[in-house]
C-alpha positions as CSV (number, residue, x, y, z in Angstrom):
1,X,50.8,6.8,31.1
2,X,50.8,4.6,28.1
3,X,47.4,4.2,26.3
4,X,47.2,1.0,24.4
5,X,45.9,1.5,20.9
6,X,43.0,-0.8,19.9
7,X,44.0,-3.5,17.7
8,X,42.4,-3.7,14.3
9,X,41.0,-7.0,13.2
10,X,42.5,-8.4,10.1
11,X,39.5,-10.4,9.4
12,X,38.0,-9.9,5.9
13,X,34.5,-10.3,7.2
14,X,34.6,-7.1,9.2
15,X,35.9,-5.1,6.2
16,X,33.1,-6.4,3.9
17,X,30.3,-6.0,6.4
18,X,29.7,-2.3,5.8
19,X,29.5,-2.9,2.1
20,X,26.9,-5.6,2.5
21,X,24.9,-3.3,4.7
22,X,24.9,-0.6,2.1
23,X,23.9,-3.0,-0.7
24,X,21.0,-4.3,1.4
25,X,19.9,-0.7,2.2
26,X,19.9,0.2,-1.5
27,X,18.0,-3.0,-2.3
28,X,15.3,-2.1,0.2
29,X,15.2,1.5,-1.0
30,X,14.5,0.4,-4.6
31,X,12.0,-2.3,-3.6
32,X,10.0,0.3,-1.6
33,X,10.2,3.2,-4.1
34,X,10.0,1.2,-7.3
35,X,6.7,0.6,-9.1
36,X,5.9,-2.2,-11.5
37,X,3.8,-1.1,-14.3
38,X,3.2,-2.4,-17.8
39,X,4.9,-0.3,-20.5
40,X,2.7,0.2,-23.6
41,X,4.4,0.1,-27.0
42,X,2.3,3.0,-28.2
43,X,-0.1,5.6,-26.6
44,X,-3.8,5.1,-26.7
45,X,-6.7,7.3,-25.7
46,X,-9.2,4.8,-24.3
47,X,-12.9,5.5,-24.8
48,X,-14.7,6.7,-21.7
49,X,-17.7,5.1,-20.0
50,X,-20.3,6.3,-17.5
51,X,-20.4,3.1,-15.5
52,X,-17.5,1.5,-13.9
53,X,-16.8,-2.2,-13.6
54,X,-13.7,-2.9,-11.5
55,X,-13.3,-6.5,-12.6
56,X,-10.7,-5.7,-15.2
57,X,-7.2,-5.9,-13.8
58,X,-4.2,-4.8,-15.7
59,X,-2.1,-7.7,-14.4
60,X,-3.2,-9.9,-17.3
61,X,-1.9,-9.5,-20.8
62,X,-3.9,-6.9,-22.7
63,X,-4.4,-6.7,-26.5
64,X,-3.9,-3.1,-27.5
65,X,-4.8,-1.5,-30.8
66,X,-4.1,2.1,-31.6
67,X,-5.9,4.5,-34.0
68,X,-3.7,3.4,-36.9
69,X,-4.5,-0.3,-36.4
70,X,-1.2,-1.3,-34.9
71,X,-1.5,-4.3,-32.5
72,X,0.4,-5.1,-29.3
73,X,-0.1,-8.1,-27.0
74,X,1.2,-7.2,-23.6
75,X,4.3,-5.0,-24.3
76,X,5.2,-6.5,-27.6
77,X,4.1,-5.2,-31.0
78,X,2.8,-7.8,-33.4
79,X,1.1,-8.2,-36.7
80,X,-2.4,-9.8,-37.3
81,X,-0.7,-13.0,-38.4
82,X,1.4,-13.1,-35.2
83,X,-1.8,-12.5,-33.2
84,X,-3.4,-15.5,-34.7
85,X,-0.4,-17.6,-33.6
86,X,-0.6,-16.1,-30.1
87,X,-4.2,-17.0,-29.9
88,X,-3.8,-20.7,-31.0
89,X,-3.7,-22.0,-27.4
90,X,-6.0,-19.3,-25.9
91,X,-8.7,-20.9,-23.8
92,X,-12.1,-20.3,-25.4
93,X,-13.9,-19.5,-22.2
94,X,-11.2,-17.0,-21.0
95,X,-12.1,-13.4,-22.0
96,X,-9.4,-11.4,-23.7
97,X,-8.9,-7.8,-22.6
98,X,-8.8,-5.3,-25.4
99,X,-7.5,-1.8,-25.0
100,X,-8.6,0.1,-28.1
101,X,-7.9,3.8,-29.0
102,X,-11.0,5.9,-28.9
103,X,-10.2,7.3,-32.4
104,X,-10.0,3.8,-33.9
105,X,-12.3,3.3,-37.0
106,X,-15.1,0.9,-36.3
107,X,-14.1,-1.1,-39.4
108,X,-10.7,-1.8,-38.0
109,X,-12.2,-2.8,-34.7
110,X,-14.6,-5.1,-36.4
111,X,-11.7,-6.7,-38.3
112,X,-9.9,-7.3,-35.0
113,X,-13.1,-8.9,-33.5
114,X,-13.4,-11.0,-36.6
115,X,-9.8,-12.2,-36.2
116,X,-10.4,-13.0,-32.5
117,X,-13.6,-14.9,-33.4
118,X,-11.8,-16.9,-36.1
119,X,-9.2,-17.9,-33.5
120,X,-11.7,-19.2,-31.0
121,X,-12.0,-16.2,-28.7
122,X,-15.6,-15.9,-27.6
123,X,-15.4,-13.3,-24.8
124,X,-13.9,-9.8,-25.1
125,X,-13.5,-7.3,-22.3
126,X,-13.2,-3.8,-23.7
127,X,-11.1,-1.6,-21.4
128,X,-12.3,2.0,-21.0
129,X,-11.7,4.9,-18.7
130,X,-14.3,5.8,-16.2
131,X,-15.6,9.3,-16.9
132,X,-16.3,11.3,-13.7
133,X,-19.6,13.1,-13.9
């Protein structure tokens, strides 16, 4: 008895199809397991609060200041002069979210608020950590 061998297709589509399947599976894997989070340019220990207001969302850009007075807007470090340029077109009614280090001297925080006020920012949301009691 002679058994006929199955003929292989010479089509290039059939040889590429497993590779495409693997690429799609890897893409789906990274989409499901990956997380998107904002990377901070320096670490900050935020002050704590007893009350929690869930209005603040981290999706907006946040102005960060560490204990040494270094500034960052979003994930980019900047100087006070660069901050003034960033705030040139900031809408006056839109609050700016400030993430300040708990060890920041009040004089430096006051200087930051003065800079914001001089550049037309009237509302500031100070981001804190909620302290569980």
